N, C-alpha and C positions, 0 to 999 in steps of 0.2 A: 564809870564816866562823869565829870563834875559839869553842871550846868551853871553858868554865872548870868544874871539877871541884871539890866542897867535900873539904878536907881537915882534920883534926884540928886544935881552935884556932880555928876560923873562917875562917882564911885561905884565900884561892882564888887558886890558882896557874892561869896559861892553859894550856890543852891545846894538843897539836898542830893546826895548820890542817888542815880537811877542804874540800877541792874538791869541785865540784859532780859527780854521780855523770855517770860514762860515758853519752852519749846523751840526757841529759836537754835541753830545749828552752831555749835561753837566755831571760832574763827580758826584755830588749832586743824592742821591739814590731817593730821594724824588720829586726831578726835572723829573729826566726819566721817573719816577713812571706815573707823569702827564702827560708828553708827550705822552707815550704808551697810557694812556687812552682817551688822546684827538683823538690820531691817529684810535685807535679802534673803538671810537663812528663814526666818521667819514667815516668809512670803513662800518658798519652797517647800518648807514643813506644812504647812496649809495647803499647798496645792496638792502632795503626796496623801495628804490624808483625807482629800475630797475624793482624789482619784479611787484611792483604794474602796472608800465606802460605796463611790458607784458602782466598783466594779461587783463587790457581793451583791446588787441588787439586780444585774444582769447576768447573772450565771445562770443557766436553767438548767435543771434536773436531765440528766440521762434519759431518751425515750425509751420504754420499755420494748425488749425486744419482739418480731413475728416471728411466722411458721417460718422455719429453714427449709423443710420439704414441701413440695407438691400436695395440695389435700388430696389429687387423686392417687399421690403413690402408698403402697401399705405399709406404711411405718409412723409408729407413733411419735410425734413431734414434739417432746419436751421441751421447749425452747424459752419456760422461765426457768430451767435448770433445775426441774423437779426430781432430782436423782433417786429421791426416796419411793418414789413410785416404781421404781425398775424391777423389785421383787415380786411384786404383786403381777407386775405384767410378763413376768418370765414363767408364773406358774401357769400360764395359760398354753406353753405348745415345749416340748421335749427338749429343744434346741431353740434358743434366743439369740439375736446378734445386737450388741449394744455398740453404737456410734456414736461417740463424743468428739464435738465439734466444737469451734470458735466460727462465728458466725459472718466474720471479717476475714478469716484466713482463706487466701487461693487455694490452697490445698485442700482443704474442707470443702470448698465449693466444685472443686474438679473429682472430689473422691463421692460426692454427694450425685451425680449424675450416674457413674457405676455403681453405688449401692442401691439406687432406683432399680437400675437394669436387672438386677438380682434379684433383689424384692418381688417384682412383679411375674420373676418366675419360680421363686420359692416361698411365697406368703402362706401358701398351705402348709407347707411343712416346717417353714422359721418363724417365730417372730421378731418382728424388727422393729427396736427401738432408736430413739437419736435423741439426745440430750445436749443442750446448748451448754457446756462447761465455761463459759466465758461470763456472761451474765453475771454483774458484781453481785446482784441483792438472790441472786439462785442456790441452791444447796449445794449444788455440783461444782461451783467453784469454792465455796468452803469447805467441802469435805476433800475434792479430788486436787492434786500438785502434780498439773500434767505439763510438760517442759517442751512439747509439739503437738501439732493437730495435725489431723485426726487423729483418733484411735479406736482401733475396732476392736471386739473382745467378743469371744463366744464362750456361751454357757449350754453345757450338756447335764439338763437336769439339774441336778446341785452341784454339779461339778465346775468349776470356772472360777477365775475368767483363763479363758486359751486368748493370748494375745496373737492376731495376726501381725507379722512383720512381712508380709510379700507388698509387691506394688498393689495400688489402687488402680485396679485395673477388673472389670467384671468377670473375665473369664476366671483368673486367678484366685478372685473372692468367694466365687463360686463353687470353684474346687477345693476352697480350703473347707468351706461349709459342708459340702459333702462328705470329705472326710470326718467332721464332727459329725455329721448323722450317722455314719455308718463307718467307725473308728477300725474294722476290722473287716479283714479279706476272707472270707469262707473257703476253705478248698475241701471240696466234696468229693476227691479219689485221689490216689497213688501219683496217678498221672500227671494230675493239676498240681500235686506238693511239687513233684520234680519241675514241673516247668517253671514255677514258683520262686525254688532254690534256685534254677539256672538263672533267672533273669533281673534277682532281685539281692540287693545285698548294701546295707546291713540287713536282719531278718531276724524276726522271733516267731517261732511257732509254737501253738500250744495243743494239746489234746485233751477234748473234754467230751464227757458223755451227754448227748442232750436228751435224752430217753425221761430223764428224771426230772421231776419237778418238784419246786422251783428250782432254779438252777444254781449250781454248786458259788458258793463263796470263791473259790479259786477263780469259776469263768468271772465274776463280777470285777475282782481285782484284776485280774487280765485285762477288762476295758477301760477301767480307772488307769492302768499303766499304758496303753495304748493311746488314750487321750494325754498323758504326761508327755509321751514322745512327740506328741502334734505341737506339743510347745517348742519343740527345736527341730523337728523334721516334719514337714508334709507328709512322708509316707510312715505310714503307721505299722503295727505290727499285724500279723495274720494269724489264723484261729485253724487247726483242720477238725472235722467232723467225723472223719471215717475210722 
């Protein structure tokens, strides 16, 4: 832009050219639109960055889990997922029940009531252990991959696990445990044997002499076979002692 200054005599002389002030928005509409778009993009970028930085600050770590079973229930509740302690607890009893659960799961909550009922009845014969297998910091979540909850497994001495596949109802769970406690049905006479063969099918009958001590290796194999059968069928083999 050229500015003219008045001088004496009425003659006008051109003044120095003056450029637009620094920071002024050019008059070109396309240039103004481009500048506005750049400024808007910078503002959005700053807003997103500010929001994300605040979100990181407000996210709190998950609360540690609490007991899932009642403290009055005869169940060892490893609610921090300490599945590495199960082996030690199993040595306390000949038969142990392992209940793997997720505390948020409705099926786990419903089964909990049924397991507690059974535990009160069989606590003197069976060691009941429950493990939270959902807690992300627990060893159970890291060591076991469960696709559904809950899961009930039984151990007979060092044999197992024997997975329970029946309904999570106290009478059924109790019946399954009793089968593991006594996997064999003893047939004390020929008449009892005939009745058994008449009412049960399929059936497996073994004949052993119980006068010798220790028990024969064949009998131990028969017991193991009976426990294997419980993995597929609640009805186990039988043994005759006459």
